[in-house]
ChimeraX commands (.cxc) that place a marker at each C-alpha (Angstrom):
marker #1 position -53.11,12.86,-34.01 radius 0.5
marker #1 position -51.12,12.10,-30.89 radius 0.5
marker #1 position -51.06,14.69,-28.18 radius 0.5
marker #1 position -47.53,14.25,-27.40 radius 0.5
marker #1 position -44.66,15.28,-29.93 radius 0.5
marker #1 position -43.03,12.43,-31.35 radius 0.5
marker #1 position -39.48,13.41,-30.31 radius 0.5
marker #1 position -40.34,12.89,-26.73 radius 0.5
marker #1 position -40.31,8.99,-26.88 radius 0.5
marker #1 position -36.87,9.30,-28.63 radius 0.5
marker #1 position -35.52,11.77,-25.79 radius 0.5
marker #1 position -36.48,9.43,-23.13 radius 0.5
marker #1 position -34.86,6.36,-25.00 radius 0.5
marker #1 position -31.43,8.07,-25.50 radius 0.5
marker #1 position -31.46,9.43,-22.02 radius 0.5
marker #1 position -29.21,7.64,-19.31 radius 0.5
marker #1 position -30.74,7.14,-16.02 radius 0.5
marker #1 position -28.81,8.30,-12.98 radius 0.5
marker #1 position -28.96,4.84,-11.47 radius 0.5
marker #1 position -27.14,3.23,-14.51 radius 0.5
marker #1 position -24.81,6.09,-14.86 radius 0.5
marker #1 position -23.80,5.53,-11.29 radius 0.5
marker #1 position -23.60,1.88,-11.73 radius 0.5
marker #1 position -20.99,2.42,-14.47 radius 0.5
marker #1 position -18.90,4.85,-12.62 radius 0.5
marker #1 position -18.69,2.73,-9.68 radius 0.5
marker #1 position -17.67,-0.11,-11.63 radius 0.5
marker #1 position -15.08,2.05,-13.64 radius 0.5
marker #1 position -13.81,3.39,-10.00 radius 0.5
marker #1 position -13.35,-0.20,-8.79 radius 0.5
marker #1 position -11.41,-1.39,-12.04 radius 0.5
marker #1 position -8.99,1.56,-11.46 radius 0.5
marker #1 position -8.72,0.52,-7.77 radius 0.5
marker #1 position -8.10,-3.08,-8.78 radius 0.5
marker #1 position -5.31,-2.15,-11.21 radius 0.5
marker #1 position -3.85,0.34,-8.62 radius 0.5
marker #1 position -3.83,-2.22,-6.21 radius 0.5
marker #1 position -2.14,-4.88,-8.28 radius 0.5
marker #1 position 0.76,-2.24,-8.79 radius 0.5
marker #1 position 0.86,-1.37,-5.22 radius 0.5
marker #1 position 1.23,-5.21,-4.30 radius 0.5
marker #1 position 4.10,-5.51,-6.95 radius 0.5
marker #1 position 5.87,-2.76,-5.07 radius 0.5
marker #1 position 5.39,-4.21,-1.61 radius 0.5
marker #1 position 6.44,-7.84,-3.03 radius 0.5
marker #1 position 9.67,-7.10,-4.73 radius 0.5
marker #1 position 9.53,-4.60,-7.61 radius 0.5
marker #1 position 11.82,-1.62,-6.68 radius 0.5
marker #1 position 13.94,0.89,-8.40 radius 0.5
marker #1 position 12.26,3.07,-11.35 radius 0.5
marker #1 position 9.65,0.60,-11.98 radius 0.5
marker #1 position 8.84,0.46,-8.35 radius 0.5
marker #1 position 8.47,4.07,-8.19 radius 0.5
marker #1 position 6.32,4.16,-11.42 radius 0.5
marker #1 position 4.04,1.63,-9.76 radius 0.5
marker #1 position 3.43,3.78,-6.70 radius 0.5
marker #1 position 2.57,6.56,-8.96 radius 0.5
marker #1 position 0.10,4.31,-10.74 radius 0.5
marker #1 position -1.29,3.44,-7.64 radius 0.5
marker #1 position -1.75,6.84,-6.53 radius 0.5
marker #1 position -3.11,8.01,-9.77 radius 0.5
marker #1 position -5.77,5.16,-9.79 radius 0.5
marker #1 position -6.88,6.27,-6.44 radius 0.5
marker #1 position -7.30,10.01,-7.37 radius 0.5
marker #1 position -9.03,9.09,-10.45 radius 0.5
marker #1 position -11.41,6.59,-8.78 radius 0.5
marker #1 position -12.36,8.89,-6.15 radius 0.5
marker #1 position -12.95,11.59,-8.92 radius 0.5
marker #1 position -15.24,9.31,-10.81 radius 0.5
marker #1 position -17.56,8.84,-7.83 radius 0.5
marker #1 position -17.60,12.34,-6.55 radius 0.5
marker #1 position -17.36,14.88,-9.64 radius 0.5
marker #1 position -20.35,16.18,-11.70 radius 0.5
marker #1 position -20.79,18.08,-14.91 radius 0.5
marker #1 position -17.68,18.87,-16.93 radius 0.5
marker #1 position -15.39,17.70,-14.47 radius 0.5
marker #1 position -16.83,14.14,-14.35 radius 0.5
marker #1 position -16.58,14.39,-18.12 radius 0.5
marker #1 position -12.81,15.06,-17.94 radius 0.5
marker #1 position -12.27,12.58,-15.08 radius 0.5
marker #1 position -13.81,9.87,-17.16 radius 0.5
marker #1 position -11.68,10.70,-20.09 radius 0.5
marker #1 position -8.67,10.77,-18.23 radius 0.5
marker #1 position -9.43,7.60,-16.33 radius 0.5
marker #1 position -9.74,5.76,-19.82 radius 0.5
marker #1 position -6.30,7.29,-21.18 radius 0.5
marker #1 position -4.80,6.41,-17.84 radius 0.5
marker #1 position -6.07,2.88,-18.03 radius 0.5
marker #1 position -5.14,2.41,-21.86 radius 0.5
marker #1 position -1.47,3.84,-21.07 radius 0.5
marker #1 position -0.95,1.39,-18.44 radius 0.5
marker #1 position -2.14,-1.36,-20.55 radius 0.5
marker #1 position 0.17,-0.14,-23.64 radius 0.5
marker #1 position 3.09,0.16,-21.21 radius 0.5
marker #1 position 2.69,-3.58,-20.09 radius 0.5
marker #1 position 2.23,-4.67,-23.67 radius 0.5
marker #1 position 5.29,-2.66,-24.96 radius 0.5
marker #1 position 7.22,-4.41,-21.81 radius 0.5
marker #1 position 6.01,-7.73,-22.80 radius 0.5
marker #1 position 7.07,-7.13,-26.73 radius 0.5
marker #1 position 9.99,-4.71,-27.42 radius 0.5
marker #1 position 10.74,-3.45,-23.81 radius 0.5
marker #1 position 10.00,-0.09,-22.07 radius 0.5
marker #1 position 12.57,2.15,-20.51 radius 0.5
marker #1 position 14.99,-1.02,-20.80 radius 0.5
marker #1 position 12.40,-3.05,-18.96 radius 0.5
marker #1 position 11.42,-6.27,-20.87 radius 0.5
marker #1 position 8.50,-8.23,-19.17 radius 0.5
marker #1 position 7.55,-11.86,-19.33 radius 0.5
marker #1 position 4.21,-13.34,-19.07 radius 0.5
marker #1 position 5.30,-15.78,-16.28 radius 0.5
marker #1 position 6.03,-12.69,-13.98 radius 0.5
marker #1 position 3.86,-12.44,-10.91 radius 0.5
marker #1 position 0.37,-11.01,-11.82 radius 0.5
marker #1 position 1.29,-10.23,-15.31 radius 0.5
marker #1 position -1.68,-12.47,-16.83 radius 0.5
marker #1 position -3.83,-11.12,-14.18 radius 0.5
marker #1 position -3.06,-7.32,-14.83 radius 0.5
marker #1 position -3.44,-7.83,-18.78 radius 0.5
marker #1 position -7.07,-8.96,-17.96 radius 0.5
marker #1 position -7.86,-6.58,-15.56 radius 0.5
marker #1 position -6.67,-3.53,-17.57 radius 0.5
marker #1 position -8.39,-4.74,-21.01 radius 0.5
marker #1 position -11.70,-5.47,-18.95 radius 0.5
marker #1 position -11.14,-1.63,-17.20 radius 0.5
marker #1 position -10.58,-0.22,-20.64 radius 0.5
marker #1 position -13.64,-1.58,-22.00 radius 0.5
marker #1 position -15.61,-0.68,-18.90 radius 0.5
marker #1 position -14.25,2.99,-19.15 radius 0.5
marker #1 position -14.95,3.40,-22.68 radius 0.5
marker #1 position -18.72,2.53,-21.99 radius 0.5
marker #1 position -18.73,4.91,-19.05 radius 0.5
marker #1 position -16.99,7.70,-20.97 radius 0.5
marker #1 position -19.76,7.30,-23.68 radius 0.5
marker #1 position -22.68,7.21,-21.24 radius 0.5
marker #1 position -21.39,10.22,-19.07 radius 0.5
marker #1 position -21.03,12.28,-22.48 radius 0.5
marker #1 position -24.40,10.99,-23.74 radius 0.5
marker #1 position -25.92,12.30,-20.48 radius 0.5
marker #1 position -24.32,15.60,-20.70 radius 0.5
marker #1 position -26.12,15.99,-24.19 radius 0.5
marker #1 position -29.49,14.85,-22.99 radius 0.5
marker #1 position -32.06,17.84,-22.02 radius 0.5
marker link #1:1,2 radius 0.2
marker link #1:2,3 radius 0.2
marker link #1:3,4 radius 0.2
marker link #1:4,5 radius 0.2
marker link #1:5,6 radius 0.2
marker link #1:6,7 radius 0.2
marker link #1:7,8 radius 0.2
marker link #1:8,9 radius 0.2
marker link #1:9,10 radius 0.2
marker link #1:10,11 radius 0.2
marker link #1:11,12 radius 0.2
marker link #1:12,13 radius 0.2
marker link #1:13,14 radius 0.2
marker link #1:14,15 radius 0.2
marker link #1:15,16 radius 0.2
marker link #1:16,17 radius 0.2
marker link #1:17,18 radius 0.2
marker link #1:18,19 radius 0.2
marker link #1:19,20 radius 0.2
marker link #1:20,21 radius 0.2
marker link #1:21,22 radius 0.2
marker link #1:22,23 radius 0.2
marker link #1:23,24 radius 0.2
marker link #1:24,25 radius 0.2
marker link #1:25,26 radius 0.2
marker link #1:26,27 radius 0.2
marker link #1:27,28 radius 0.2
marker link #1:28,29 radius 0.2
marker link #1:29,30 radius 0.2
marker link #1:30,31 radius 0.2
marker link #1:31,32 radius 0.2
marker link #1:32,33 radius 0.2
marker link #1:33,34 radius 0.2
marker link #1:34,35 radius 0.2
marker link #1:35,36 radius 0.2
marker link #1:36,37 radius 0.2
marker link #1:37,38 radius 0.2
marker link #1:38,39 radius 0.2
marker link #1:39,40 radius 0.2
marker link #1:40,41 radius 0.2
marker link #1:41,42 radius 0.2
marker link #1:42,43 radius 0.2
marker link #1:43,44 radius 0.2
marker link #1:44,45 radius 0.2
marker link #1:45,46 radius 0.2
marker link #1:46,47 radius 0.2
marker link #1:47,48 radius 0.2
marker link #1:48,49 radius 0.2
marker link #1:49,50 radius 0.2
marker link #1:50,51 radius 0.2
marker link #1:51,52 radius 0.2
marker link #1:52,53 radius 0.2
marker link #1:53,54 radius 0.2
marker link #1:54,55 radius 0.2
marker link #1:55,56 radius 0.2
marker link #1:56,57 radius 0.2
marker link #1:57,58 radius 0.2
marker link #1:58,59 radius 0.2
marker link #1:59,60 radius 0.2
marker link #1:60,61 radius 0.2
marker link #1:61,62 radius 0.2
marker link #1:62,63 radius 0.2
marker link #1:63,64 radius 0.2
marker link #1:64,65 radius 0.2
marker link #1:65,66 radius 0.2
marker link #1:66,67 radius 0.2
marker link #1:67,68 radius 0.2
marker link #1:68,69 radius 0.2
marker link #1:69,70 radius 0.2
marker link #1:70,71 radius 0.2
marker link #1:71,72 radius 0.2
marker link #1:72,73 radius 0.2
marker link #1:73,74 radius 0.2
marker link #1:74,75 radius 0.2
marker link #1:75,76 radius 0.2
marker link #1:76,77 radius 0.2
marker link #1:77,78 radius 0.2
marker link #1:78,79 radius 0.2
marker link #1:79,80 radius 0.2
marker link #1:80,81 radius 0.2
marker link #1:81,82 radius 0.2
marker link #1:82,83 radius 0.2
marker link #1:83,84 radius 0.2
marker link #1:84,85 radius 0.2
marker link #1:85,86 radius 0.2
marker link #1:86,87 radius 0.2
marker link #1:87,88 radius 0.2
marker link #1:88,89 radius 0.2
marker link #1:89,90 radius 0.2
marker link #1:90,91 radius 0.2
marker link #1:91,92 radius 0.2
marker link #1:92,93 radius 0.2
marker link #1:93,94 radius 0.2
marker link #1:94,95 radius 0.2
marker link #1:95,96 radius 0.2
marker link #1:96,97 radius 0.2
marker link #1:97,98 radius 0.2
marker link #1:98,99 radius 0.2
marker link #1:99,100 radius 0.2
marker link #1:100,101 radius 0.2
marker link #1:101,102 radius 0.2
marker link #1:102,103 radius 0.2
marker link #1:103,104 radius 0.2
marker link #1:104,105 radius 0.2
marker link #1:105,106 radius 0.2
marker link #1:106,107 radius 0.2
marker link #1:107,108 radius 0.2
marker link #1:108,109 radius 0.2
marker link #1:109,110 radius 0.2
marker link #1:110,111 radius 0.2
marker link #1:111,112 radius 0.2
marker link #1:112,113 radius 0.2
marker link #1:113,114 radius 0.2
marker link #1:114,115 radius 0.2
marker link #1:115,116 radius 0.2
marker link #1:116,117 radius 0.2
marker link #1:117,118 radius 0.2
marker link #1:118,119 radius 0.2
marker link #1:119,120 radius 0.2
marker link #1:120,121 radius 0.2
marker link #1:121,122 radius 0.2
marker link #1:122,123 radius 0.2
marker link #1:123,124 radius 0.2
marker link #1:124,125 radius 0.2
marker link #1:125,126 radius 0.2
marker link #1:126,127 radius 0.2
marker link #1:127,128 radius 0.2
marker link #1:128,129 radius 0.2
marker link #1:129,130 radius 0.2
marker link #1:130,131 radius 0.2
marker link #1:131,132 radius 0.2
marker link #1:132,133 radius 0.2
marker link #1:133,134 radius 0.2
marker link #1:134,135 radius 0.2
marker link #1:135,136 radius 0.2
marker link #1:136,137 radius 0.2
marker link #1:137,138 radius 0.2
marker link #1:138,139 radius 0.2
marker link #1:139,140 radius 0.2
marker link #1:140,141 radius 0.2
marker link #1:141,142 radius 0.2
marker link #1:142,143 radius 0.2
view
């Protein structure tokens, strides 16, 4: 007979370490900042009108969510990670729609400045944020 209950090993294996979680949160925040930075760069170098205003809002939203991922704890962190994932996915979806069928009357082409880079950044960012959401939600359930 063992002196420890068998469930103890299972709980330790499923728990997420603070260091691992913080690394994923930081990586997610960096991806949000890169995405927002690309949009802000495009505003400063030629994108104007409605699209320019939406790009500025994207950059501001990315900054707010990146800060939230780093400073929040508990339920608010869970909310911030889910919102960040939805934000990144929505931005990627908007770009894909603009490239295919058009969005708000705007038709994008792959040859436009930073479009391929943005596709890569937002795709990788979506994956990173999905992992972060899973880890944050798992860490909330761990005793």
